N, C-alpha and C positions, 0 to 999 in steps of 0.2 A: 276815653275822658271828656267833657264837656269843653271846649278851649273858648267857650266866650267867657267859662267862670271868672273870675279875675283875683278868687282866694287866695292863691298859692304862689301870686308875684313873688314875694317875699321868704326869704330864708327864716330859722328859726332866731339865727345872728343879727336880722334884720328885727325880727321879732321881739327879740330882748332887747336892744335897743332902742325902740320905741317905748320900753317900758323906764318912768323916772326914777330918776336916783332917789327921787323925794318917796316914791313909794314903797321904800326900805324900812320904812319908819318901824319906830318901835313895835314889835306886838304883843309885850308885857310877860313873855316868855322869859326861864331863867334859862338862860343858853350858858351859863358857867359852869358847864361839866363838860370834860372833858373830849374833845373831838372824839370819836370812833375812827378807830383806821378798817375802813372797809377795803377790800381786793378795789383794784382798777378795771379791772373786768369786768363788764356790768352782767352777765350771768353768776359770774363769780360773787360779785356783789348781790345779787336778788338770792342765792342761794345761800350766806351767809349773814342777809338780814332775815329770812325764814329759820335759822336757826338760833337768831337774837330774839323772833319770837317765841318762838316755841318757847323760851325760856320764860322768856315774862307773861305766856300763857297757863303756862305750869302754877305757876302762884294765882293767874284767874281763876281756874279749876278749881282749887283749894278754896278759894275764899266764898266760889258762889259756886254751891253746891246742886242748889233745885231747880231742876229746867223749867220750872212752873214758874218762877217767879225772878225773871229775867232779865241782866243787868243789861240797863238801857247807855245809861251818861253815867260821868262822872265828873263834876259840877262844884267849886269851892268848897274842895275835900269831902264830898257825898256824894255816894251812889244813889241812882235811882233806879227802882226796879220796877219793872212792869207784867202784866200777866201776861197769858198767850195768846190773848187777842189782840193784842196791839199791832201795827204794823211794822216795827223793828224785831220782832219775837224770833224770827228766823236766822238775823243774821251771827249771832251767838253757836248758834249750831254751826250755821254754813263755815266760819270761824275755824271750828273745830276740826271740820273736812277738809282745809285746803292746809291746814298744820298734818292733819293726818295723810293725807296727798305726800307731803312733801320729808314727813319724816318715816312712815310706812311702820309706824309700833302699834301696835295691838290696843296698847293702853288709848290709844288717842280715838283709834277705831270706835273702842268702845263709847269713850265719852262724849262722839261724835253721833254713835247712834243712839246714845240715850238720851241728849237732846235734841234729836231730830224726830224720834218716836213717841216721844211727851207731844207732839204740837200736832198728833193723827187727828185731832178732832177739828181742829182747822182747815182741815177739809170743806167743811159745808158750814164756814163762816162766812155768813150773809152780812154783818156789819164792815166788813173793809171792802172797800177794793185790792187794795194791798195783798189777797190773799199770791199772787205773783212774788213778791217780795219775799214773802216765811215759805210760801212750800219748793221755791225754786231752790233756794239758799240751803234747806236742808233737805226732802227729799230730789231734789234734783241730783245736788251737790254727789247724796247717797246712790241712786242712782248710778248714777256718770263712775263711779268709785267702785262700786261693790258687783252692779250686775243683779240686786236685790230685785226682782221681778214684785217679789210685793209691794214695792212703792210705786209702780206705774198705775195700779187704779186709784191708789191715792190721787196722784199727780192729776189722772184725769178727771177725778171728783172734783177737784180744785179749780180744775178749768172750766168746769161744769156750772159749779158756782158761779163763778165770776162771771159765764156770760147771761145771769142772769140779768146783767147789768147793763146789760148789752141792749141799746136800743137802736134798730134796724133800721127806719125812719133818719134816724139823724145817723146815724152812723159810729156811733161814739158809746164806748163803755164808760158810765159815770161813777165820778168817782168820792167825792165824802157824805155820808149819811145822815149829817148833819148842818147844822146852820140856816140860812133862811136861803139857800140858792133854789132857784127852780130847774138845772141841770148841768151841775158843778164839774167842771172835766180839767184837772190839773197838769201839769209837765212829765209831773213824776209817774203818773198812770202809761208812759211810753216803758214803762219797767217790768210792767206785768205784763204786756203783750206775748213778749218770750214764754210763759205758761202756755195763752193759746195755742202759739205755733209749734211748741213741742205736741200739746196734745190732739192737735192736725195730725203730724207725723203718726203719732202711737197708735191711732184711732181710724187713720184715713178720712176723716171726716172732714170735708173742704169747709162747714162750716166757720170753726175758730180762726183757718186762716185766712177765712176772706170778712171775717171780724176783725182780726187782729190788722190786716193790711188797710180797710177801712176805716178805724180807726188813725193809723199813722196819717194817713193823705188827708183827713179832716185837721185834724193838729196843725199837718204842716201848713194848710191854710190861712188858721183863726190865731192861733197861737204864736207866731211868727211875726217880727217889725222888719223893717226893708233889710239892716241891715245886720237882722240871722238873731237880733235878743230876742228872749224871750217873754212870754207875758205867763206870771205865776198860774193863776187860773182864767177860764172861760166858763163864764156862766151862760148856758143856753139856755133856751127858750125850749119848752117841747114840742112848739111849731117848725117844723123841718124850714131850717133858712133865718133864722132867727135869732141872733144874740143877744142879749140883754146885758151886759157889760162885761169886761176885762178886767183883770186887778194881778195887782202883785201880795201876793197873802204876806209871805215872809220875805219877804224885802225889805227897798226903806220909802219907796213911795211904787204907784201902779203901774209909774212911766219909766222904773228904774231895773237895773239888767241881773236878779238873786241870782249868784253864783252854782249855786245847787242845782237850778233849772236849769241854767245853761249846760250843768253837766249830765242831767237828767234827759236831756235831749241831745248834745252829741253821741252819749251811750246809747241810749233808745234806736235812733236812726242808724248810725253802726251797727245795732243787733238784727232790726231788721233788711235790713241791704242785705246781711246774713242769710235769711232766709229767705228773701225774695228774689235779692239778684236784681233787682229793678234800680236800676241806677239814676233815679231822682230821690231817692231814700241814700244812697253813696253821696249827692251831689250837697244834699241838704245837710247829709253831717259835716262832712266838709266845708260848707259855709260856718258851720255852728261854730266847730272845732279854729276857724280862721277867726272870728269875732273873740274866741276865745285869749287867742293866743297872741291875737294883733292888738288888741285891746291897752288904752294909753293908760290905765290905772291897773294891770297887773303888775306885781312885785317883782323884780330881776330871779327872785329864788323860784317863782311860777306856783307860786301857791298864795292864791287870790281870797284879796278880803270876801267878808260874807255878802257882798253886795258892787260887783264891780262901779258902783256911783259914786260907793263912801265916798272917798277921799274928795268927792269934789263938794261936801256936806259938811260946814262947818260945828252940825249942832248932830252929827255921827261917830260913834267909835269905829276906828278902824281896825276892827279885830278880824282875825283871817279866817278861814275855813278847812282847815285841810281835810275835812270829807272832803270835799267836792273838789280839790286835790288828787286824792287818791282813786274817785270817781273819775275823773277825764284820763288821770294818765292809763287806768286800764281800757277806757275808750280808745284811747290815742294807739296801744298796741294791738287793738285789734283794726284798727281802723289799716294803720299799717301794712296789714295782709293783705287790705282790698285796691291798694292804688300803683302805682307805679315807681321803680327804687328810688327817682331821688324825692317824691312826696315822701314816701315812705321814711326815708332818712331823716325825713325834720318830723315826722311824726315822733319816730324812736329815739332820737333827740328830745325832744320837748319832754316825753315819757319821762326819762330819764333824770334829765333834771327834777323836774318834781318829784320823783322815788329819790335822789338822792336829799334832795332838800327837808323831807317829810323823812328822810332818817337819819336826821340830823340832831344835835342834841335838844334842838329850839323846837323842836317837834317832837321825837321820839322818846318815851320815857324812861327812864332808869330803870332797872332792873325792881322790882316791887313797889314802884311806884304808881304815881296816877290811879289807882284803884284796880290796879294791874291790865290797865286799856293799854293801846301800842302810843295811840298817837292823840297831843295835845295842839290846842289851838283848833280847837272844831266849835260851829258855831251851828249850835240848833236853830232857837224860835228867837230871831231877836228880839221882831216886833213887839212879842209876847214875855221878853226877858226872860226867857229859858233855854241855860244849859249854853249859855256863851263861855266862849273862851275853855273849854271842857275837853272831853271827850268823847266819842260816840261808837257803839257798836259798830255802826254802818260804815263808819270811816276805817274801824281796823278792818271791815271785811273786804273794800274794796281794796284798799293796801297789801292784805295777803293777794288778794286776787291778782291784782299787779304786779306780784313779784313773781306768782307761776305765769303769768303771760311773759312776762320779760324772758325767765327759766325756757320756755316755753319755742320763743320766737326771732331770741338774738343771736 
């Protein structure tokens, strides 16, 4: 470990004590439901939470039956459904795979398979950089759990499609195909690198690996501030070495800290270390995590506001983002595998605080409620006034993933 790093000077206890009691302001949720009697032992708790998720998603798969009309979110009593080309298209199928992994029931295997194979044409989707999100959560999990080799060429084609967005002179994969940016790169793009790493393993072609490492390295240099908070977007010039501007598109201001973006960074760099074993990526993940866990505006239950700077602004609603918490909890449980035991203990404790908070009535929907989604109090895009204080399919996905990682590693 890098002994010059100061990120781990405090334990989770100190992290939590840094959180002001004023940060537990009303979340706007109905917390009148009776508390759930979860097991005290963590693995048993995570297994029980997956049982409960299966019950909720039984209603979900009954309510939503068209795998090409995908439930993305539930806000203000209404479900938003998108087609298969959107960036969130794979998370429902991925959630079905996680439930099948837990309960091993043939009906869930069939559901996961149906919702996965409906997305097969997306292997050639050139309109999104998020093909990694879409295909890894579905075909990637399907290959992992079933060994169905028919999924392998689909994943490789998906990686080839993503590589078309890679600029070797900049060493980056560009993000949005819309708007007035010249070469936009968003922090979310870190998550799509897993598709490239897996393609390199499957094909033996180092170009995928090299592109992923380059993207992670350049992003580490240009997206992060001195305190390891992140900009959402860096708009590069196509002239190497030049940056047009930086901004935080879904946070409250360009210099603010968008909570889910911090989660993408923590998860992304942990994943990159998994494939590279390069300590610069491990240390970067640790620094991002330290920023998250010790932030003065982190609530005591470790479910962050949609932007860490929101409580400092009188003109901003202090809505939470449960999707950011589920994402970070999953990242923490993997990161704990790569550090010494004392540090790992701190990460696991923080992850379990997040998961138990998310599994309380404040955040976890009762059976049949919340459009049959699992988590309440998620925030999609606050500045656009979209999907605020509702449910998001990717929040559910990473919650389920974190529960599985709990079962496997604790």
